[in-house]
C-alpha positions as CSV (number, residue, x, y, z in Angstrom):
1,M,-60.4,-162.2,-104.3
2,K,-60.5,-158.5,-105.4
3,S,-60.8,-157.5,-101.8
4,E,-58.0,-159.7,-100.7
5,I,-55.8,-158.1,-103.2
6,L,-56.7,-154.6,-102.3
7,V,-55.6,-155.2,-98.8
8,Y,-52.3,-156.1,-100.0
9,I,-52.2,-152.8,-102.0
10,N,-53.1,-150.8,-99.0
11,F,-50.0,-152.3,-97.3
12,L,-47.6,-151.5,-100.1
13,S,-47.0,-147.9,-99.1
14,I,-46.1,-149.1,-95.7
15,K,-44.1,-152.2,-96.5
16,Q,-42.2,-151.0,-99.4
17,P,-38.6,-149.7,-99.2
18,K,-38.6,-146.1,-97.8
19,C,-39.1,-143.4,-100.5
20,D,-40.4,-139.8,-100.4
21,D,-44.2,-139.4,-100.3
22,M,-44.5,-137.7,-103.5
23,S,-48.3,-138.2,-103.7
24,N,-48.9,-135.2,-101.4
25,Q,-46.7,-133.0,-103.4
26,I,-48.2,-133.3,-106.8
27,S,-51.7,-132.3,-108.0
28,E,-54.4,-134.8,-108.9
29,R,-54.1,-134.0,-112.6
30,A,-50.3,-134.6,-112.5
31,Q,-50.9,-137.9,-110.7
32,Y,-53.4,-138.8,-113.4
33,L,-51.2,-137.9,-116.2
34,L,-48.2,-139.9,-114.8
35,K,-50.4,-142.8,-114.3
36,I,-51.5,-142.6,-118.0
37,L,-47.7,-142.3,-118.9
38,V,-46.7,-145.2,-117.0
39,N,-49.5,-147.5,-118.2
40,H,-48.7,-146.4,-121.7
41,Y,-44.9,-147.1,-121.4
42,I,-45.6,-150.5,-119.7
43,R,-47.7,-151.4,-122.7
44,D,-45.7,-150.1,-125.6
45,G,-42.2,-149.7,-124.1
46,Q,-41.7,-146.3,-126.1
47,P,-41.4,-142.6,-124.8
48,I,-44.6,-140.9,-124.5
49,G,-45.1,-137.5,-126.2
50,S,-47.6,-134.7,-125.0
51,R,-49.8,-135.3,-128.0
52,T,-50.0,-138.9,-127.2
53,L,-51.0,-138.0,-123.6
54,S,-53.3,-135.6,-124.4
55,R,-55.3,-138.0,-126.7
56,D,-55.1,-141.0,-124.0
57,A,-55.9,-138.8,-121.0
58,K,-59.2,-137.8,-122.6
59,L,-58.9,-134.4,-120.8
60,D,-59.5,-131.0,-122.2
61,L,-56.0,-130.1,-122.0
62,S,-53.7,-128.7,-124.7
63,P,-50.4,-130.3,-125.5
64,A,-48.7,-127.3,-124.0
65,T,-50.4,-127.6,-120.7
66,I,-49.4,-131.2,-120.7
67,R,-45.8,-130.3,-121.5
68,N,-45.8,-128.0,-118.6
69,V,-47.1,-130.8,-116.2
70,M,-44.5,-133.1,-117.5
71,A,-41.7,-130.6,-116.9
72,D,-42.8,-130.4,-113.4
73,L,-42.7,-134.2,-113.0
74,E,-39.4,-134.3,-114.6
75,D,-38.1,-131.7,-112.2
76,M,-39.4,-134.0,-109.3
77,G,-37.4,-136.9,-110.7
78,L,-40.6,-138.9,-111.8
79,V,-40.1,-139.0,-115.4
80,S,-37.1,-138.4,-117.7
81,S,-36.4,-137.7,-121.5
82,P,-34.2,-140.2,-123.0
83,H,-33.4,-137.8,-125.9
84,T,-34.0,-134.1,-126.2
85,S,-36.7,-134.5,-128.8
86,A,-38.3,-137.7,-127.5
87,G,-41.2,-138.1,-125.2
88,R,-40.8,-139.1,-121.6
89,I,-40.6,-142.4,-119.7
90,P,-41.1,-143.1,-116.0
91,T,-37.9,-143.2,-113.7
92,M,-37.7,-145.6,-110.7
93,R,-39.1,-143.0,-108.5
94,G,-42.0,-142.6,-110.9
95,Y,-42.6,-146.4,-110.8
96,R,-42.5,-146.3,-107.1
97,L,-45.2,-143.6,-106.9
98,F,-47.2,-145.5,-109.4
99,V,-47.1,-148.8,-107.5
100,D,-47.6,-147.2,-104.1
101,S,-50.5,-144.9,-104.8
102,L,-51.7,-145.0,-108.4
103,L,-51.9,-148.7,-109.2
104,H,-55.4,-150.3,-110.2
105,I,-55.3,-153.9,-109.7
106,Q,-56.8,-156.2,-112.1
107,P,-58.4,-159.3,-110.6
108,L,-57.6,-162.5,-112.2
109,N,-60.4,-163.9,-114.4
110,E,-61.9,-167.2,-113.7
111,Q,-60.1,-169.1,-116.1
112,E,-56.7,-168.0,-114.8
113,Q,-57.8,-168.8,-111.2
114,L,-59.1,-172.2,-112.2
115,H,-55.7,-173.1,-114.0
116,L,-53.7,-172.2,-110.9
117,R,-56.1,-174.0,-108.5
118,R,-56.0,-177.3,-110.6
119,H,-52.2,-177.4,-110.9
120,I,-51.1,-176.2,-107.3
121,I,-52.0,-179.3,-105.4
122,E,-50.4,-181.5,-102.6
123,K,-47.4,-183.5,-104.2
124,D,-45.4,-186.4,-102.8
125,S,-42.9,-184.1,-101.4
126,D,-42.5,-180.3,-100.7
127,Q,-39.4,-180.1,-103.2
128,D,-41.9,-181.5,-106.1
129,L,-44.7,-179.1,-105.0
130,L,-42.3,-176.0,-105.1
131,E,-40.8,-176.9,-108.4
132,Q,-44.1,-177.4,-110.0
133,T,-45.5,-174.1,-108.6
134,S,-42.4,-172.2,-109.7
135,H,-42.9,-173.6,-113.3
136,L,-46.6,-172.9,-113.3
137,L,-45.9,-169.2,-112.0
138,S,-43.4,-168.8,-114.7
139,E,-45.6,-170.1,-117.4
140,I,-48.6,-168.0,-116.5
141,T,-46.6,-164.7,-116.1
142,H,-44.0,-165.2,-118.8
143,L,-41.4,-163.9,-116.2
144,T,-38.9,-165.5,-114.2
145,S,-40.3,-167.2,-111.0
146,I,-38.5,-167.8,-107.7
147,I,-39.5,-169.5,-104.6
148,M,-37.4,-169.6,-101.5
149,L,-37.2,-173.2,-99.9
150,P,-38.9,-173.3,-96.6
151,Q,-36.9,-172.4,-93.6
152,C,-35.6,-175.4,-91.3
153,H,-38.2,-174.9,-88.5
154,S,-40.7,-176.3,-91.0
155,K,-38.8,-179.5,-91.5
156,A,-40.3,-182.0,-88.9
157,L,-38.1,-185.1,-88.4
158,R,-39.8,-188.3,-89.4
159,H,-37.0,-190.9,-89.4
160,V,-33.2,-191.2,-89.3
161,E,-30.9,-194.0,-90.3
162,F,-27.0,-194.0,-90.3
163,L,-24.9,-196.4,-92.5
164,S,-21.2,-196.8,-92.1
165,L,-19.5,-196.3,-95.5
166,S,-15.8,-196.5,-94.5
167,H,-13.3,-195.6,-91.7
168,K,-14.9,-192.2,-90.8
169,R,-17.5,-191.7,-93.3
170,V,-21.2,-192.3,-92.6
171,L,-24.2,-191.9,-94.8
172,A,-27.1,-190.1,-92.9
173,I,-30.5,-190.8,-94.4
174,L,-33.0,-188.2,-93.1
175,V,-36.8,-188.2,-93.7
176,F,-38.6,-184.9,-93.1
177,N,-42.2,-184.0,-93.0
178,Q,-44.0,-186.8,-94.8
179,Q,-41.8,-188.0,-97.6
180,D,-38.8,-185.5,-98.1
181,V,-35.6,-187.6,-98.2
182,E,-32.3,-186.1,-97.9
183,N,-29.0,-188.2,-98.1
184,R,-25.8,-186.7,-97.0
185,I,-22.3,-188.1,-96.3
186,I,-20.8,-186.9,-93.0
187,H,-17.1,-187.2,-91.9
188,T,-16.7,-188.1,-88.2
189,T,-13.8,-187.6,-85.8
190,H,-13.4,-191.3,-85.2
191,P,-15.0,-194.5,-86.8
192,Y,-18.3,-195.8,-85.3
193,S,-19.5,-199.4,-85.6
194,P,-22.7,-200.4,-87.2
195,A,-24.2,-201.1,-83.8
196,E,-23.2,-197.6,-82.4
197,L,-24.8,-195.9,-85.4
198,Q,-28.0,-197.9,-85.1
199,T,-28.2,-197.0,-81.2
200,A,-27.7,-193.3,-82.2
201,A,-30.4,-193.5,-84.9
202,N,-32.9,-195.4,-82.5
203,Y,-32.3,-192.5,-79.8
204,L,-33.0,-189.8,-82.3
205,N,-36.1,-191.7,-83.7
206,E,-37.6,-192.2,-80.4
207,A,-37.0,-188.8,-78.8
208,F,-37.3,-186.4,-81.7
209,V,-39.8,-187.7,-84.4
210,G,-42.3,-185.0,-85.3
211,K,-40.1,-182.3,-83.8
212,N,-38.7,-179.6,-86.0
213,I,-34.8,-179.6,-86.7
214,K,-34.2,-176.5,-84.8
215,T,-35.7,-178.1,-81.7
216,V,-33.7,-181.2,-82.2
217,R,-30.4,-179.2,-82.5
218,N,-31.2,-177.0,-79.5
219,A,-32.1,-180.1,-77.3
220,L,-28.9,-181.9,-78.3
221,L,-26.7,-178.7,-77.4
222,R,-28.6,-178.3,-74.1
223,E,-27.8,-182.0,-73.4
224,L,-24.3,-181.4,-74.3
225,R,-24.0,-178.4,-71.8
226,E,-25.8,-180.0,-69.0
227,S,-24.2,-183.4,-68.9
228,H,-20.8,-182.8,-70.5
229,Q,-18.8,-184.3,-67.7
230,E,-20.7,-187.5,-67.1
231,M,-22.0,-187.9,-70.7
232,N,-21.8,-191.6,-71.7
233,K,-20.4,-192.9,-74.9
234,M,-23.7,-193.3,-76.6
235,M,-24.8,-189.7,-75.9
236,Q,-21.4,-188.7,-77.4
237,T,-22.1,-190.7,-80.5
238,V,-25.5,-189.2,-80.8
239,I,-24.5,-185.6,-80.6
240,E,-21.5,-185.8,-82.9
241,I,-23.4,-187.8,-85.6
242,A,-26.7,-185.6,-85.3
243,E,-24.7,-182.3,-85.3
244,K,-23.0,-183.2,-88.6
245,A,-26.1,-184.7,-90.0
246,F,-28.2,-181.6,-89.4
247,D,-25.4,-179.2,-90.0
248,D,-26.5,-177.7,-93.2
249,T,-30.2,-178.1,-92.9
250,E,-30.5,-174.2,-92.4
251,E,-28.7,-173.8,-95.7
252,R,-30.9,-171.3,-97.7
253,D,-31.8,-171.9,-101.2
254,F,-34.4,-171.3,-103.9
255,V,-36.0,-172.9,-106.9
256,M,-36.3,-170.9,-110.1
257,A,-38.0,-171.2,-113.5
258,G,-38.3,-169.2,-116.6
259,Q,-34.8,-167.5,-116.6
260,I,-34.9,-167.7,-120.4
261,N,-38.1,-165.4,-120.4
262,L,-35.9,-162.4,-119.5
263,M,-34.1,-162.9,-123.0
264,D,-37.3,-161.7,-124.6
265,V,-37.3,-158.4,-122.8
266,A,-36.1,-155.5,-125.1
267,E,-34.4,-153.6,-122.3
268,L,-32.4,-156.8,-121.2
269,S,-31.3,-157.8,-124.6
270,N,-27.7,-156.4,-124.0
271,I,-25.6,-159.6,-123.6
272,E,-23.6,-158.1,-120.8
273,K,-26.7,-157.2,-118.8
274,L,-28.1,-160.7,-119.1
275,R,-24.7,-162.3,-118.2
276,E,-24.6,-160.1,-115.0
277,I,-28.2,-161.2,-114.1
278,F,-27.5,-164.9,-114.7
279,V,-24.4,-164.9,-112.7
280,A,-26.3,-163.3,-109.8
281,F,-28.9,-166.2,-110.1
282,K,-26.1,-168.7,-110.0
283,E,-24.3,-167.2,-107.2
284,K,-27.5,-166.8,-105.2
285,R,-26.3,-164.7,-102.3
286,D,-27.8,-161.2,-103.4
287,I,-31.1,-162.9,-104.4
288,L,-31.3,-164.8,-101.1
289,N,-30.6,-161.6,-99.0
290,L,-33.4,-160.1,-101.0
291,L,-35.7,-162.9,-100.2
292,D,-34.8,-163.0,-96.5
293,E,-35.7,-159.2,-96.4
294,A,-39.0,-160.0,-98.1
295,L,-39.7,-162.7,-95.6
296,K,-39.0,-160.6,-92.6
297,A,-41.6,-158.1,-94.0
298,Q,-44.3,-160.7,-93.6
299,S,-46.2,-159.0,-96.6
300,M,-46.2,-158.5,-100.3
301,R,-43.2,-156.6,-101.2
302,V,-42.4,-154.8,-104.7
303,F,-38.7,-154.1,-105.2
304,I,-38.4,-151.7,-108.1
305,G,-35.2,-151.1,-110.2
306,E,-32.1,-150.4,-108.0
307,E,-34.1,-151.7,-104.9
308,S,-33.8,-155.1,-106.4
309,G,-30.0,-154.7,-107.1
310,Y,-30.5,-154.3,-110.8
311,D,-31.6,-151.1,-112.6
312,M,-33.6,-152.9,-115.1
313,L,-35.5,-155.4,-112.9
314,S,-38.3,-155.6,-110.7
315,I,-39.3,-158.3,-108.2
316,I,-42.6,-158.9,-106.5
317,T,-42.6,-161.3,-103.7
318,T,-45.0,-162.5,-101.0
319,P,-44.8,-164.9,-98.2
320,Y,-46.3,-168.5,-98.2
321,M,-47.3,-170.1,-95.0
322,I,-47.8,-173.4,-93.1
323,K,-50.4,-173.3,-90.3
324,G,-50.3,-169.4,-90.3
325,T,-46.4,-169.0,-90.2
326,A,-44.6,-167.6,-93.0
327,I,-41.8,-170.1,-93.9
328,G,-40.6,-168.7,-97.2
329,V,-41.5,-166.4,-100.1
330,L,-42.2,-166.7,-103.7
331,G,-42.3,-164.2,-106.5
332,V,-41.6,-163.1,-110.0
333,I,-38.6,-161.4,-111.6
334,G,-39.2,-159.3,-114.6
335,P,-38.4,-156.0,-116.3
336,T,-39.2,-152.7,-114.3
337,R,-41.6,-152.2,-117.2
338,M,-43.7,-155.1,-116.1
339,S,-47.5,-155.2,-115.6
340,Y,-47.6,-154.7,-112.0
341,E,-51.3,-154.5,-111.8
342,R,-51.6,-158.0,-113.3
343,M,-48.6,-159.7,-111.8
344,I,-49.4,-158.8,-108.2
345,P,-52.7,-160.8,-108.1
346,I,-51.1,-163.7,-109.7
347,V,-48.3,-163.9,-107.2
348,D,-50.8,-163.3,-104.3
349,L,-53.1,-166.1,-105.4
350,T,-50.2,-168.5,-106.0
351,A,-48.9,-168.0,-102.6
352,K,-52.3,-168.6,-101.0
353,L,-52.7,-172.0,-103.2
354,L,-49.1,-173.1,-102.4
355,S,-49.8,-172.4,-98.5
356,S,-52.9,-174.3,-98.8
357,A,-51.2,-177.3,-100.5
358,M,-48.4,-177.3,-97.9
359,D,-50.8,-177.3,-95.1
360,S,-52.5,-180.4,-96.5
361,G,-49.3,-182.2,-96.8
362,V,-48.4,-181.4,-93.1
363,S,-51.8,-182.6,-91.8
364,S,-52.1,-185.6,-93.9
């Protein structure tokens, strides 16, 4: 487990948002003191003075020497002083250097690993599995968890039914993968008889069962282009009904749990900050764009502060897979002052277990 996590960490400096490589510009002593300062601030949430650093660093350095090092780090934008007489705290740039170059990962203990392995198992539907995993991830991290729903190419069509509701309304019953059922009402350009709807369903069930939705859509569009002139009425019915039934299967979404945990974070206790964050969760657009970016990276990502879109938040994400293909991402949302060394292995193992459970569902 530890070696797997270290592989991820080796990738962090490559896969993270672009930033200056500060590790080559400061001495090993300065890096060590910055690491002590960040760990101390993550633990206690209070500015750290030179005397405290001198004690915690266990180096034969005077407070004056440490003050000089801190002044250099402040000039480089890695730490700041919230008040003139206060100690120093890490900046977003300081956190980035810490995560990219100074982080020491803590492997999960056996009890934590066993807890995750016992609860992330194959469910009756992917939705149940994702919701269960999201709640479990929030519970174990005490942060907000987020899981992007699988992209549509992972949805294998199992069965289709169409039922006439009224003059131009049809109920489409779509079964994906093993037992994921979606019901949607579609509005057609003209009324279809029950016999026409049954014929369309029979055609789709015979031609496309086991195929992913993207394949189905592309095949129907190709059919439309190639035989538009001589297309018979049955195919016209199939294409209109299928096009509308599958129209929003690519709609992006996510499941989330533990939003209330953010209310316990001192830095986020301001009601206006919380309102802004919860509005973003509700509107989803910015969060989904970030998850899309994380999915494209195909590796673990750590978005710190303003990189996440919110100065006081950080997001750790990593992809989950079906048969080796990344189909979504999961992660945690918390304060910039989160325990990265603990959260990264939790997110990593959760993604691996979720991938395994989804693979089992596909193959069963």
